[in-house]
C-alpha positions in Angstrom: -106.6 107.7 68.6 -108.3 104.6 69.8 -106.5 101.3 69.0 -108.3 98.1 68.2 -107.3 94.5 68.1 -109.0 91.8 66.1 -108.4 88.2 67.0 -109.9 84.7 67.2 -112.0 84.2 70.4 -111.4 81.5 72.9 -113.5 80.0 75.7 -111.9 82.5 78.0 -113.8 85.2 76.1 -117.2 83.6 76.8 -118.7 86.2 79.2 -117.9 89.4 77.3 -118.8 87.6 74.0 -122.1 86.5 75.4 -122.9 90.1 76.1 -122.2 91.1 72.5 -124.1 88.1 71.2 -127.1 89.1 73.3 -127.0 92.6 71.8 -126.8 91.1 68.3 -129.9 89.1 69.0 -131.7 92.1 70.4 -130.7 94.0 67.1 -132.6 91.3 65.2 -135.8 91.6 67.4 -135.2 88.9 70.0 -135.7 89.3 73.7 -132.6 89.6 75.9 -131.3 86.3 77.2 -127.8 86.6 78.4 -127.8 83.2 80.0 -129.1 81.6 76.8 -126.5 83.4 74.8 -123.7 82.2 77.1 -125.0 78.6 76.9 -125.3 78.7 73.2 -121.8 80.1 72.7 -120.4 77.6 75.3 -121.8 74.8 73.2 -120.2 76.1 70.0 -116.8 76.3 71.8 -117.3 72.9 73.5 -118.2 71.1 70.3 -115.8 73.1 68.0 -118.9 74.0 65.9 -117.9 77.6 65.1 -115.0 80.0 64.8 -115.5 83.5 66.3 -113.4 86.6 65.8 -113.6 89.6 68.2 -112.7 93.3 68.0 -111.4 94.9 71.2 -111.1 98.5 72.1 -107.6 98.3 73.7 -107.9 101.7 75.5 -111.2 100.8 77.2 -110.4 97.0 77.4 -113.9 96.4 76.0 -115.1 94.0 73.3 -116.9 96.0 70.6 -117.8 93.5 67.9 -117.6 89.9 66.7 -118.3 87.7 63.7 -119.1 84.0 63.9 -118.4 81.4 61.1 -119.9 78.0 60.8 -118.3 75.3 58.7 -120.0 73.9 55.6 -118.9 71.7 52.8 -119.5 71.5 49.0 -120.0 67.9 47.8 -119.6 69.0 44.2 -116.3 70.7 44.6 -115.3 68.5 47.6 -114.2 71.6 49.5 -114.8 73.3 52.8 -116.8 76.5 52.8 -117.7 78.9 55.7 -121.0 80.5 56.5 -120.6 83.9 58.1 -123.7 83.7 60.2 -123.3 86.6 62.6 -121.6 90.0 62.5 -122.2 92.7 65.1 -120.5 96.0 66.0 -121.7 98.1 69.0 -123.6 101.1 67.6 -121.1 103.6 69.0 -118.3 101.9 67.1 -119.9 101.7 63.7 -118.6 103.5 60.7 -114.9 103.3 61.5 -114.0 100.1 59.6 -114.4 97.5 62.4 -116.8 95.3 60.4 -114.4 95.4 57.5 -111.6 94.2 59.9 -113.8 91.3 61.0 -114.6 90.4 57.4 -110.8 90.4 56.6 -110.1 88.1 59.6 -112.8 85.8 58.3 -111.3 85.8 54.8 -107.8 85.2 56.1 -109.1 82.2 58.1 -110.9 80.9 55.1 -107.7 81.1 53.1 -105.7 79.4 55.9 -108.3 76.5 56.0 -108.2 76.2 52.2 -111.9 76.9 52.0 -113.7 77.5 48.7 -115.3 80.7 50.0 -117.5 82.4 52.5 -121.3 82.8 52.2 -123.5 85.1 54.2 -126.9 86.6 54.2 -128.5 89.6 55.8 -131.9 91.2 56.2 -133.1 93.0 53.0 -133.7 96.0 55.2 -130.0 96.1 56.4 -128.7 98.2 53.6 -125.7 99.4 55.7 -124.4 95.9 56.1 -125.1 95.2 52.4 -122.9 98.1 51.4 -120.1 96.9 53.7 -120.3 93.4 52.2 -120.3 94.7 48.6 -117.3 96.9 49.3 -115.5 93.8 50.7 -116.0 91.9 47.5 -119.1 89.9 48.3 -121.5 89.5 45.4 -125.2 88.6 45.3 -125.6 84.9 44.4 -127.3 84.6 41.0 -126.4 81.0 40.0 -128.5 79.2 42.7 -131.9 79.7 44.2 -131.9 79.3 48.0 -134.9 77.8 49.8 -135.8 77.6 53.4 -138.4 75.6 55.3 -139.3 76.3 58.9 -139.9 73.0 60.8 
């Protein structure tokens, strides 16, 4: 039975994490850009702008998934919140609970940092991810209307 480890990433994980991040972007229709992925992630580490959790296949010594959280704040409640912006599992490792493990790591981190909660969004067509999020206790926001403007 394959064993997995889920932990917070460090700058030492940059190269294998950049490979996963590039695969994630390809999943969402972007061109491969491993150098751009590495630079983007380096900047997040350098400026302490995100928190990343990794899942590793210990038998193959290979990283197989990650999730990335960005900090946010609520002025009304005067509390921290986290935006779960990215979550990716290599296709050959899907369906065995690794996304749930990453979500649990994110939730534990939110609790440790006394956050109000975690928000996320996914493509309407990504029904598999929606099912995972719902099973993990995430609910569709109905109190607020979200807007976006491309600039």
